[in-house]
Backbone as ProteinMPNN parsed JSONL, in Angstrom:
{"seq_chain_A": "MQIALATCRDLPPWENDDAPLRRSLTARGVEVLDVVWDDPEADWKRFDACLIRSTWDYAERRSEFLAWAEQVESSTRLYNPA", "coords_chain_A": {"N_chain_A": [[-27.474, -41.705, 2.353], [-24.669, -39.729, 1.674], [-22.447, -37.384, 3.005], [-19.774, -35.15, 2.631], [-17.499, -33.565, 4.843], [-15.89, -30.905, 4.116], [-12.582, -30.296, 5.08], [-9.352, -29.293, 6.556], [-6.101, -30.437, 6.26], [-4.409, -30.35, 8.759], [-6.035, -30.293, 11.128], [-6.572, -29.357, 14.144], [-6.697, -31.467, 17.129], [-8.508, -30.53, 18.962], [-10.762, -29.278, 17.765], [-13.87, -29.175, 17.567], [-16.639, -28.317, 16.588], [-18.153, -29.06, 14.689], [-19.712, -30.996, 15.807], [-22.557, -31.047, 16.743], [-23.522, -30.493, 14.316], [-22.834, -32.95, 12.905], [-24.024, -35.043, 14.535], [-26.651, -34.424, 14.38], [-27.34, -34.641, 11.682], [-26.557, -37.709, 11.438], [-28.538, -38.574, 12.901], [-30.627, -38.495, 11.155], [-30.178, -40.211, 9.381], [-27.709, -39.863, 7.534], [-24.652, -40.563, 6.227], [-21.664, -39.15, 7.401], [-18.762, -37.816, 6.545], [-15.428, -36.782, 7.273], [-13.35, -35.155, 4.915], [-10.414, -34.189, 3.613], [-9.852, -31.187, 2.102], [-7.846, -30.801, -0.194], [-6.891, -33.51, -0.583], [-5.655, -35.663, -3.017], [-6.69, -38.183, -3.407], [-9.464, -38.096, -3.033], [-12.821, -38.881, -3.731], [-14.995, -36.839, -4.795], [-17.259, -37.429, -6.378], [-18.469, -39.459, -5.279], [-19.918, -38.843, -3.145], [-23.229, -37.376, -1.943], [-23.361, -34.727, -1.502], [-21.308, -31.831, -0.485], [-19.915, -30.221, 1.994], [-18.192, -27.067, 2.681], [-16.324, -26.726, 5.728], [-14.237, -26.697, 7.634], [-11.75, -25.832, 6.296], [-9.336, -24.469, 6.861], [-6.632, -23.767, 6.009], [-7.009, -22.726, 3.251], [-6.513, -19.788, 2.761], [-3.926, -19.139, 2.46], [-3.669, -20.499, -0.149], [-5.258, -19.595, -2.097], [-5.954, -19.626, -4.959], [-5.557, -22.16, -5.627], [-7.389, -23.343, -3.936], [-9.857, -22.242, -5.021], [-9.945, -23.362, -7.485], [-9.996, -26.196, -6.792], [-12.898, -25.917, -5.562], [-14.459, -25.264, -7.865], [-13.876, -27.659, -9.201], [-15.127, -29.338, -7.524], [-17.629, -28.608, -7.315], [-18.429, -29.602, -10.077], [-18.654, -32.253, -9.701], [-20.372, -32.987, -7.364], [-22.966, -31.42, -5.464], [-21.995, -28.561, -4.085], [-21.916, -26.955, -1.125], [-21.754, -23.816, -0.056], [-20.926, -22.561, -2.363], [-18.389, -22.283, -5.247]], "CA_chain_A": [[-27.038, -40.462, 1.804], [-23.446, -39.482, 2.191], [-22.098, -36.01, 2.871], [-18.467, -34.899, 2.869], [-17.524, -32.144, 5.435], [-14.543, -30.572, 3.819], [-11.583, -29.842, 6.377], [-7.864, -29.205, 6.189], [-5.148, -31.847, 6.949], [-3.807, -30.236, 9.949], [-7.082, -29.783, 11.794], [-6.151, -29.556, 15.629], [-7.692, -32.264, 17.737], [-9.548, -29.898, 19.846], [-11.809, -28.759, 16.99], [-15.207, -30.099, 17.422], [-17.466, -27.433, 16.119], [-19.069, -29.744, 13.773], [-20.214, -32.231, 16.538], [-23.825, -30.656, 16.804], [-24.097, -30.891, 12.892], [-22.849, -34.642, 12.692], [-25.121, -35.823, 15.503], [-28.187, -34.221, 13.672], [-27.298, -35.316, 10.314], [-26.639, -39.077, 11.769], [-29.831, -38.938, 13.437], [-31.488, -38.451, 9.917], [-29.475, -41.389, 8.511], [-26.808, -39.357, 6.666], [-23.306, -40.877, 6.545], [-21.212, -37.703, 7.496], [-17.177, -37.963, 6.446], [-14.386, -35.794, 7.161], [-12.549, -35.322, 3.866], [-9.405, -33.148, 3.278], [-10.243, -30.609, 0.493], [-6.741, -30.996, -1.156], [-6.637, -34.875, -0.982], [-5.721, -35.98, -4.515], [-7.275, -39.452, -3.537], [-10.75, -37.771, -2.502], [-13.598, -39.104, -4.999], [-16.0, -36.049, -4.64], [-18.61, -37.876, -6.974], [-19.106, -40.495, -4.332], [-20.722, -37.969, -2.141], [-24.48, -36.522, -2.356], [-23.042, -33.372, -1.337], [-20.049, -31.487, 0.339], [-20.099, -28.814, 2.695], [-17.258, -26.652, 3.38], [-16.238, -26.499, 6.941], [-13.004, -26.304, 8.406], [-10.639, -25.561, 5.469], [-8.485, -23.327, 7.418], [-5.454, -23.458, 5.226], [-7.29, -22.075, 2.0], [-6.319, -18.456, 2.549], [-2.751, -19.226, 1.851], [-3.62, -21.274, -1.523], [-6.664, -19.118, -2.629], [-6.175, -19.898, -6.124], [-5.868, -23.693, -5.518], [-8.86, -23.652, -3.201], [-10.953, -21.732, -5.767], [-9.961, -24.505, -8.581], [-10.644, -27.107, -6.144], [-14.363, -25.703, -5.427], [-15.166, -25.417, -9.136], [-14.021, -29.07, -9.641], [-16.165, -30.337, -6.727], [-19.012, -28.134, -8.069], [-18.967, -30.208, -11.277], [-18.908, -33.616, -9.3], [-21.308, -33.028, -6.389], [-23.663, -30.491, -4.658], [-21.18, -28.233, -3.085], [-22.666, -25.774, -0.151], [-20.742, -22.63, -0.045], [-20.179, -22.72, -3.568], [-17.458, -21.331, -5.663]], "C_chain_A": [[-25.689, -40.182, 2.518], [-23.033, -37.921, 1.858], [-20.69, -35.656, 3.487], [-18.392, -33.412, 3.58], [-16.003, -31.944, 4.933], [-13.688, -29.912, 4.783], [-10.355, -29.716, 5.812], [-7.153, -30.418, 6.741], [-4.654, -31.701, 8.256], [-5.024, -29.791, 10.965], [-6.646, -29.993, 13.363], [-7.286, -30.614, 16.057], [-8.883, -31.797, 18.48], [-10.581, -29.269, 19.122], [-12.827, -29.649, 16.829], [-16.576, -29.301, 17.409], [-18.506, -28.272, 15.304], [-19.707, -30.82, 14.49], [-21.814, -32.208, 16.441], [-24.314, -31.102, 15.352], [-24.015, -32.37, 12.597], [-23.614, -35.19, 13.428], [-26.461, -35.482, 14.696], [-28.411, -34.754, 12.321], [-27.316, -37.053, 10.605], [-27.771, -39.515, 12.0], [-30.774, -39.045, 12.49], [-30.994, -39.628, 8.959], [-28.654, -40.965, 7.37], [-25.576, -39.806, 7.315], [-22.483, -39.522, 6.421], [-19.641, -38.401, 7.617], [-16.51, -36.758, 6.322], [-13.593, -35.852, 5.789], [-11.761, -33.969, 3.574], [-9.52, -32.679, 2.102], [-9.157, -30.8, -0.284], [-6.166, -32.701, -1.129], [-6.621, -35.296, -2.276], [-6.509, -37.386, -4.756], [-8.724, -39.337, -3.398], [-11.796, -37.91, -3.802], [-14.927, -38.209, -4.497], [-17.356, -36.639, -5.199], [-19.107, -38.892, -6.256], [-20.013, -39.989, -3.362], [-22.095, -37.271, -2.856], [-24.365, -35.172, -2.17], [-21.576, -33.239, -0.367], [-20.308, -30.165, 0.952], [-18.869, -28.267, 3.241], [-17.293, -26.292, 4.653], [-15.097, -25.817, 7.464], [-11.606, -26.213, 7.529], [-9.67, -24.385, 5.468], [-7.09, -22.773, 6.568], [-5.72, -22.855, 3.727], [-7.013, -20.698, 1.745], [-4.835, -18.306, 1.981], [-2.561, -19.971, 0.446], [-4.917, -20.976, -1.864], [-6.645, -19.555, -4.046], [-6.437, -21.519, -6.285], [-7.157, -24.082, -4.983], [-9.987, -23.192, -4.315], [-10.967, -22.989, -6.89], [-10.516, -25.523, -7.838], [-12.319, -27.082, -5.941], [-14.771, -25.566, -6.749], [-15.072, -26.953, -9.605], [-14.943, -29.776, -8.892], [-17.491, -29.893, -7.148], [-19.457, -29.14, -9.277], [-19.108, -31.695, -10.645], [-20.014, -33.825, -8.241], [-21.917, -31.833, -6.171], [-22.63, -30.028, -3.859], [-21.956, -27.016, -2.459], [-21.555, -24.886, 0.306], [-20.121, -22.657, -1.455], [-19.224, -21.835, -4.277], [-17.884, -20.006, -5.956]], "O_chain_A": [[-25.553, -40.351, 3.729], [-23.219, -37.353, 0.782], [-20.463, -35.839, 4.683], [-18.946, -32.391, 3.171], [-15.078, -32.679, 5.279], [-14.138, -28.9, 5.319], [-10.206, -29.998, 4.623], [-7.624, -31.221, 7.547], [-4.441, -32.702, 8.941], [-4.786, -28.779, 11.625], [-6.36, -31.164, 13.609], [-8.417, -30.686, 15.577], [-9.947, -32.398, 18.628], [-11.396, -28.651, 19.808], [-12.789, -30.672, 16.146], [-17.506, -29.625, 18.148], [-19.704, -28.002, 15.392], [-20.297, -31.643, 13.79], [-22.385, -33.242, 16.094], [-25.254, -31.874, 15.166], [-24.968, -32.98, 12.113], [-24.095, -36.172, 12.861], [-27.256, -36.386, 14.438], [-29.473, -35.225, 11.913], [-28.137, -37.688, 9.944], [-28.194, -40.577, 11.545], [-31.805, -39.645, 12.793], [-31.502, -39.835, 7.857], [-28.78, -41.549, 6.293], [-25.309, -39.625, 8.503], [-22.621, -38.835, 5.409], [-19.314, -39.241, 8.455], [-16.804, -35.853, 5.541], [-13.116, -36.978, 5.649], [-12.31, -32.89, 3.349], [-9.377, -33.37, 1.093], [-9.543, -31.049, -1.426], [-5.09, -33.006, -1.644], [-7.739, -35.317, -2.791], [-6.902, -37.758, -5.861], [-9.366, -40.366, -3.606], [-11.655, -37.177, -4.78], [-15.824, -38.775, -3.873], [-18.423, -36.413, -4.627], [-20.232, -39.29, -6.559], [-20.83, -40.722, -2.805], [-22.107, -36.761, -3.976], [-25.218, -34.421, -2.642], [-20.966, -34.123, 0.236], [-20.853, -29.208, 0.401], [-18.384, -28.842, 4.215], [-18.211, -25.532, 4.965], [-15.007, -24.61, 7.69], [-10.517, -26.493, 8.031], [-9.31, -23.63, 4.565], [-6.661, -21.619, 6.543], [-4.752, -22.525, 3.042], [-7.217, -20.287, 0.602], [-4.574, -17.447, 1.138], [-1.441, -20.051, -0.06], [-5.746, -21.88, -1.962], [-7.769, -19.986, -4.305], [-7.352, -22.01, -6.948], [-7.886, -24.956, -5.452], [-11.003, -23.881, -4.401], [-12.045, -23.541, -7.11], [-11.648, -25.843, -8.2], [-12.974, -28.106, -6.137], [-15.955, -25.903, -6.739], [-15.973, -27.471, -10.264], [-15.561, -30.721, -9.384], [-18.404, -30.7, -7.326], [-20.636, -29.452, -9.442], [-19.869, -32.386, -11.323], [-20.582, -34.917, -8.275], [-21.34, -30.935, -6.785], [-22.208, -30.767, -2.968], [-22.546, -26.198, -3.165], [-20.589, -25.267, 0.967], [-18.906, -22.766, -1.624], [-19.207, -20.648, -3.952], [-17.067, -19.162, -6.324]]}, "name": "protein", "num_of_chains": 1, "seq": "MQIALATCRDLPPWENDDAPLRRSLTARGVEVLDVVWDDPEADWKRFDACLIRSTWDYAERRSEFLAWAEQVESSTRLYNPA"}
């Protein structure tokens, strides 16, 4: 199983809030990948699920973010749905 953790492009290096989640999922055999939410190369269909985590730049781009969320919902299971 592969889960994408949706994040932002300029995530600070000190951000590690997802470490416990990542450890727990990995211990259960889940492959966890950080994926920048607005990366045009991201293939959301390849993931079993996407979990919105640190998409901190969404507020300045609300319409674009909501369109992205709807697109991802049509490709895979989106936690924190549109």
